[in-house]
C-alpha positions in Angstrom: -116.0 -9.5 47.1 -119.5 -9.9 48.4 -120.0 -13.1 46.3 -116.9 -14.6 47.7 -118.1 -14.0 51.2 -121.4 -15.6 50.2 -119.6 -18.7 48.9 -117.5 -18.8 52.1 -120.6 -18.9 54.2 -122.0 -21.6 52.0 -118.9 -23.7 52.4 -119.4 -23.6 56.2 -123.1 -24.3 55.7 -122.3 -27.3 53.4 -120.0 -28.7 56.1 -122.8 -28.6 58.7 -125.6 -30.0 56.5 -126.4 -33.7 57.1 -125.5 -35.8 54.1 -128.2 -37.3 51.8 -128.2 -40.7 50.1 -128.5 -42.0 46.7 -129.4 -45.6 45.8 -127.0 -47.4 43.4 -126.2 -50.9 42.2 -123.5 -51.1 45.0 -125.9 -50.1 47.7 -126.6 -46.6 49.1 -124.0 -43.9 48.7 -123.6 -40.8 50.9 -123.8 -37.5 49.1 -122.4 -34.4 50.8 -122.1 -30.8 49.4 -118.5 -29.6 49.5 -119.2 -26.0 48.3 -122.4 -24.3 47.2 -123.3 -20.9 45.8 -121.2 -21.2 42.7 -121.9 -19.3 39.4 -121.8 -21.7 36.4 -119.2 -24.0 37.8 -117.3 -26.0 35.1 -114.4 -28.1 36.5 -112.9 -29.5 39.6 -109.3 -30.2 40.4 -108.5 -32.2 43.6 -105.3 -31.1 45.2 -103.0 -33.8 46.8 -102.2 -31.9 50.0 -105.6 -30.4 51.0 -108.5 -28.8 49.4 -109.6 -28.5 45.8 -110.0 -26.0 43.0 -113.1 -25.2 41.1 -113.6 -23.0 38.0 -116.5 -20.7 37.2 -117.1 -20.1 33.5 -117.2 -16.3 33.9 -113.6 -16.3 34.8 -113.1 -17.2 38.5 -110.9 -19.9 39.9 -111.7 -20.8 43.6 -109.4 -22.5 46.1 -111.5 -24.3 48.8 -109.9 -25.7 51.9 -110.4 -25.9 55.7 -114.0 -24.5 55.4 -112.8 -21.4 53.3 -113.2 -20.4 49.7 -110.6 -18.1 48.2 -110.7 -16.4 44.9 -107.4 -17.1 43.2 -105.6 -14.2 41.6 -103.6 -14.3 38.4 -105.9 -16.3 36.3 -105.9 -15.7 32.5 -108.3 -13.2 30.9 -111.1 -15.1 29.1 -113.9 -14.2 26.7 -117.0 -15.4 28.6 -119.3 -15.7 25.6 -121.8 -18.4 24.9 -120.1 -21.7 26.0 -116.7 -20.0 26.4 -115.0 -18.8 29.5 -112.7 -20.3 32.2 -113.2 -24.0 31.6 -111.1 -27.0 32.8 -108.6 -27.3 35.6 -106.2 -30.2 36.0 -103.7 -30.7 38.8 -100.3 -31.8 37.6 -99.2 -35.3 39.0 -96.1 -33.7 40.3 -97.9 -30.9 42.0 -96.1 -31.6 45.4 -92.9 -30.7 43.7 -94.0 -28.0 41.1 -97.4 -26.8 42.4 -98.4 -26.5 38.8 -102.0 -26.6 37.5 -103.3 -26.6 33.9 -106.2 -24.4 32.8 -108.2 -24.4 29.6 -110.2 -21.3 28.5 -111.6 -19.3 25.7 -108.7 -16.9 24.9 -109.5 -13.6 23.2 -108.1 -13.6 19.6 -108.4 -11.6 16.5 -111.9 -12.3 15.2 -113.2 -13.9 18.4 -111.6 -16.5 20.6 -110.0 -19.9 20.6 -109.5 -22.7 23.0 -106.2 -22.2 24.9 -104.1 -24.0 27.5 -102.1 -22.4 30.2 -100.0 -23.5 33.1 -99.3 -21.7 36.4 -97.9 -22.2 39.8 -100.3 -22.2 42.8 -99.1 -20.3 45.8 -98.7 -22.0 49.1 -101.7 -20.2 50.4 -103.7 -21.0 47.3 -104.6 -17.4 46.7 -102.5 -16.7 43.5 -101.2 -18.1 40.3 -97.6 -17.2 39.4 -95.5 -17.7 36.3 -98.8 -18.2 34.3 -98.0 -18.8 30.6 -100.2 -19.9 27.6 -98.5 -22.9 26.1 -101.1 -23.6 23.3 -104.0 -21.8 21.6 -106.2 -23.1 18.8 -106.0 -21.4 15.5 -107.6 -19.8 13.7 -109.9 -17.9 16.2 -113.6 -17.9 15.6 -116.5 -15.7 16.4 -118.9 -18.4 17.4 -119.4 -18.8 21.2 -120.0 -22.7 20.7 -118.1 -25.9 20.9 -114.9 -25.2 22.7 -114.5 -28.8 23.9 -111.9 -28.0 26.5 -110.8 -30.9 28.8 -107.1 -31.2 29.6 -105.7 -34.6 30.6 -102.1 -35.3 31.7 -101.1 -38.5 29.9 -98.9 -41.1 31.6 -95.9 -40.0 29.5 -96.3 -36.4 30.9 -97.7 -34.9 27.6 -100.9 -32.9 27.7 -104.0 -33.9 25.8 -106.6 -31.2 25.1 -110.0 -31.6 23.5 -111.2 -28.9 21.1 -114.6 -28.7 19.5 -115.4 -27.8 16.0 -116.5 -24.3 17.0 -119.8 -24.7 15.0 -117.9 -24.9 11.8 -118.5 -28.6 10.9 -116.2 -29.1 7.8 -113.1 -27.9 9.8 -113.3 -31.0 11.9 -112.0 -32.9 8.8 -109.4 -30.3 7.9 -106.0 -30.9 9.7 -104.7 -27.4 8.7 -106.6 -26.0 11.7 -107.3 -27.3 15.3 -111.1 -27.3 15.3 -112.6 -30.7 16.1 -109.4 -32.3 17.4 -107.6 -33.7 20.4 -104.2 -32.1 20.5 -101.1 -33.3 22.3 -98.2 -31.1 23.5 -95.4 -31.3 26.0 -95.5 -29.5 29.3 -93.7 -26.5 27.8 -96.1 -26.4 24.8 -93.6 -27.9 22.3 -94.8 -30.6 19.9 -93.8 -34.2 20.6 -91.8 -35.7 17.9 -94.1 -38.8 17.7 -97.3 -37.0 17.1 -99.0 -38.5 14.0 -99.0 -35.5 11.7 -95.6 -33.8 12.5 -94.3 -34.7 9.0 -97.5 -33.9 7.0 -97.2 -30.7 5.0 -99.9 -28.2 6.0 -101.2 -30.1 9.0 -101.2 -28.7 12.6 -98.4 -30.7 14.2 -100.2 -30.7 17.6 -103.1 -32.8 16.3 -103.4 -36.3 17.9 -106.9 -37.2 16.6 -109.7 -35.4 14.6 -113.2 -35.5 13.4 -114.7 -34.7 16.7 -117.7 -32.4 17.3 -117.5 -31.1 20.9 -115.7 -33.3 23.4 -116.5 -32.1 26.9 -115.4 -35.1 28.9 -112.0 -36.8 29.0 -110.2 -39.4 31.2 -107.6 -42.0 31.4 -108.1 -45.7 32.1 -105.7 -47.8 34.1 -103.8 -48.6 30.9 -103.3 -44.9 30.2 -105.8 -44.9 27.3 -107.7 -41.7 26.6 -111.5 -41.9 26.7 -113.7 -38.9 25.6 -117.4 -38.1 25.8 -118.7 -35.7 23.0 -121.9 -34.0 22.1 -123.6 -35.1 18.9 -126.2 -33.0 17.3 -129.8 -34.3 17.7 -128.8 -37.8 18.8 -125.4 -39.3 18.3 -123.7 -38.2 21.6 -120.6 -40.5 21.7 -118.0 -42.1 24.0 -114.7 -42.6 22.0 -111.6 -44.4 22.8 -109.0 -42.1 21.3 -106.2 -43.6 19.2 -103.2 -41.9 17.8 -103.9 -40.3 14.3 -107.5 -41.6 14.0 -110.4 -39.9 12.3 -113.7 -40.1 14.3 -115.9 -39.1 11.4 -117.6 -35.8 12.2 -119.4 -34.4 10.2 -119.1 -37.1 7.6 -120.6 -39.9 9.7 -122.9 -39.6 12.8 -125.6 -41.5 14.6 -127.6 -38.3 15.0 -129.3 -35.8 12.7 -129.3 -32.0 12.4 -131.6 -30.1 14.7 -133.7 -29.4 11.6 -134.1 -33.2 11.2 -131.9 -33.4 8.0 -129.5 -36.2 7.6 -125.8 -35.6 8.7 -123.1 -36.4 6.2 -123.0 -39.8 4.4 -124.5 -42.1 7.1 -123.2 -43.9 10.2 -120.1 -45.6 8.9 -117.3 -45.0 6.3 -114.0 -46.8 5.8 -111.1 -45.0 7.5 -113.3 -43.5 10.1 -113.7 -44.8 13.7 -116.9 -46.0 15.2 -117.9 -44.8 18.7 -117.5 -47.3 21.6 -121.0 -46.2 22.5 -123.6 -43.7 21.4 -126.7 -42.1 22.9 -130.0 -41.4 21.0 -131.6 -39.3 22.2 -128.8 -37.1 23.3 -127.9 -36.8 27.0 -125.5 -33.9 26.6 -122.5 -35.6 28.1 -119.9 -33.5 30.1 -117.2 -34.8 32.4 -115.9 -38.3 32.1 -113.9 -40.4 34.7 -112.7 -44.0 34.7 -113.0 -45.4 38.1 -110.2 -47.2 40.0 -112.4 -49.3 42.2 -110.8 -48.1 45.4 -114.0 -47.6 47.3 -116.4 -49.5 45.2 -114.6 -52.6 43.9 -117.5 -53.6 41.7 -117.1 -50.4 39.7 -113.4 -50.9 38.9 -112.7 -49.8 35.3 -116.2 -48.5 34.8 -116.7 -45.2 33.0 -118.8 -42.4 34.6 -120.2 -39.7 32.5 -122.3 -36.6 33.6 -125.6 -35.8 31.7 -126.3 -32.0 31.4 -129.7 -32.8 29.7 -131.3 -35.6 31.8 -129.6 -34.8 35.2 -127.9 -38.0 36.1 -124.6 -39.7 36.2 -124.1 -42.6 33.7 -122.2 -45.6 34.8 -120.8 -47.5 31.7 -119.3 -51.0 31.6 -118.9 -54.1 29.5 -117.6 -55.0 26.1 -119.2 -53.8 24.0 -119.6 -50.7 26.2 -123.1 -49.9 27.4 -124.8 -47.7 29.9 -125.5 -50.1 32.8 -126.9 -47.6 35.4 -128.2 -44.1 36.0 -127.2 -42.5 39.3 -129.8 -39.9 39.8 -131.3 -37.7 42.6 -132.2 -34.1 43.5 -128.5 -33.3 43.6 -127.7 -34.4 40.0 -129.1 -31.4 38.2 -126.9 -30.7 35.0 -123.8 -32.8 35.9 -120.9 -30.8 34.4 -117.7 -32.5 35.7 -117.0 -35.8 37.5 -113.6 -36.8 39.0 -112.2 -39.3 41.4 -110.3 -38.0 44.5 -107.2 -39.6 45.9 -109.2 -41.5 48.5 -111.5 -43.1 45.9 -114.5 -40.8 46.6 -116.3 -39.5 43.6 -116.8 -35.7 43.2 -119.0 -34.0 40.7 -120.5 -30.6 39.7 -124.2 -29.9 39.6 -124.5 -26.7 37.6 -128.2 -26.6 38.5 -127.4 -26.4 42.2 -124.2 -24.3 41.8 -122.5 -26.9 43.9 -119.7 -29.5 44.2 -120.8 -32.8 45.7 -118.8 -35.8 47.2 -120.0 -39.4 47.0 -118.7 -42.0 49.5 -120.1 -45.4 50.7 -123.0 -45.1 53.1 
C-alpha cells in the first residue's frame, strides 16, 4: 500500500515537472513523464476513454488516470522468476463495448512455468478485473526463467497473436509438438482458428502460426495488418522479422549471431525453407517493444518501425526497403527502453526501465 501511495505522489509530481526535449530528424520532440516510481515496468496499454494501464513484472497491474494510480485487483497469479512475471497488456479494440484487456504472464505449471494469455474485464473505476480467464498456456512448462517472449497483438480479423520464446531450450524452436519459439494464433475465446497452418498436421500444436523464433519481445501491426516482431539473438543476431503464416524463422539452425561462448550457431546464416530477417543487429541491442507508426503527428515517420533498446538505451527508428536503422532517438530518459506504443492522438509512449517511468513524446 505504501508503494502505491508513493507512485500516486510521483504521478502528481510527473504532471508538474517541466517537459524536456529530445532532438530528432523531425525536429525537437517534447518528452514528459506520465508516471514514475515503477518497479520493473514491462508494458503499456492506452485506454480509449481516459488513462492507461502499465504492468510491473513482479505481478502488479496499475491503472493511471486523472493524476491517480490505482492497483488493479483480480490479476492472475504469476511466477516472477528470472524474466518471468506479469508481462504484456493489450487493450481490446472493442474496449468501449466489452472493457476487455489481454494479459500475458508466466503461469505457474508443473515443473515450472509457461507463457500464458488471459482476458478479463476492467471495471468502470479501473480498480478490478472481473471474469478473468486463461485462454491459452504454452506447453510443456519449463523450469528456466528465460525467454518467455510474451507480446500479445490483436490482429485485424480479431484473432490474438502471442509471441513465445524458446525458454532457453534451443532445439524446441524447431519442434512443432510444443509451443517454444513460436508465434501462436487463437480466437478471443482461446479456440483454434480453422485456417491456422498446422491444424491438420499430426503431432503439431494447432495454435502455432510461425516457429523458429528465439525470444520475441516486441510485436506490432503495420497499416496492412501484417505482424512485425523484434527478437533477441544470442551474441549478435537480434532480428526484426515480418511474420508470415506457417513460416520457419530458423532458430537455432541459422543465425547472424554466435553463442556467448563465441562458438558458431547451427549451420550458418541461411538455409532453404527458412526465412531471412528483414533486419539484424550485430552487436546486439536487446530489442524489446515494437511499434509501426501511423504518421498522425509526425508525417515523415509514417510507416516507420520503432524498437526499444534495452542494452544501448535508445529508441531505434527503422525505415526503407531493405529495412534499416535510420535514426537513434536517445537521451537521459531512454534508459533500457522496454515497451513503445502509439496513443490514439498519435503521441508516442514508452517505458524506461532504468527510470521506472512511462514517458510521452509529442512535437515540440
